[in-house]
N, C-alpha and C positions, 0 to 999 in steps of 0.2 A: 445595459449599464456595463461597462466592464470592467472584474475586482481580479486583484493577486490573491494566488491560492498556492500553498505550497503542498506540491505533489510527488508521490510515492507513484514508481512506476512497478508494476506485478505482473509474471506470465499467465499468460492464458492456463487454464478456466480459473487459477486461482483468484484472479481481482474480481469476475466475476461471483463467488464462492462468499467473498463477503461481500457483496451488495447484496445477497441473496441470505446472508444471515450462519451461512455452514461452516462459515471461516471464521474464527474469534479472534485468531492467534496470527500474528504475521510474526514470522522467526528471521530476523537476520545479522550477518555475523561482526553488527555495529550499532548504536545508539545513536538515537537524537541526540544535537546538542541542548536542547531545552524541554523541558514537560511543561505542564501538557501541551500537545499538539493541537488546537481546535481547527477545525474545515480541514483536513488534511484531502487532499482530492489524489484520490487510487483512479490509477490509471493502467489500462489493460494494453500486455503488448506479448506480438508472438516469441520476441529470443530476449535468451538472457544478454544482459549488455556487461562484459565483463571487464571491460578496459574504458579508461579514462577516456574522455569525449564522446563515449558511443551515444549514439542515439539513434531514433528510428519513430514511427509514427503509431500512437497508441486513443485509444476511448479513454475517454473520461467516462466511469460507472460508478464511484460511489464520492459519496463525502462521510470520513469517520473523523471520530477524535481516536487520540491515541493519551489515559491518564496516566499509564504507567508503564516501566521496561523492567525484566526482571530476566533470571539467570533461566533459561529455556530448562525444561523436567521433562525427562522419561514420558511419565503420563498424559503429556500435550500433545503427542501426536495428532490423535485424532482432533482436537481444535485447532492445530494448526492445517488440517487437511493435509501432513506430510506423510510419508511414504515409508517412513523412518526415524529416529532421535540419532543425534549425534553430538557430542558436548561440547563446552565453547559458545553458544549461538546464544540467543538476545531475546523473549519471547514479548512482542510489542499487544501491551491489553487493547483489545479495536470496541470502543463503543461509540454511541450514539450515531447509530450507520446507516445512510439516506442516499437509497439506489438514486440517478441520477434518469431522471425519465427520460429528457432527449438528449442520448449519450451523443455527444462530438468528440472529431479526430484533433487530438493533441500531441505535442512533440511528447517521447517517452525518451527518459536519460537517467541518470544514476545514482544516488544516492536523491537525496533531500531537494529541490528543482523548484523554480516558482515559476509560474504561468499565468498568464493574463486570457481571460474569458468571461464569456458574459452569465451573470448571475446562475450556479447550478440546480 
């Protein structure tokens, strides 16, 4: 049975770090329009999608919930699995991480987008 999911593409290896529970914050320069985000599909892809309309093939690796978003703090570099801290970014608090056992290829796009796939 097909179901629609909101999805967020994250460059490797950070999506798998989310699926494994080592990355608990996703850092972005923007905030989602609505919170909470339940059952957000995390898609791992290989390159940064830097321009409008950019798309490549990725792999669905986990479902997560985003309950809150706040200003990213200097002491949160490790939780974000980042190499350094920079001002002006938002920390998305990831919770209820559910790795996808049978990973499937799906489109990877910019921002939050919709994917229709079999129930994860």
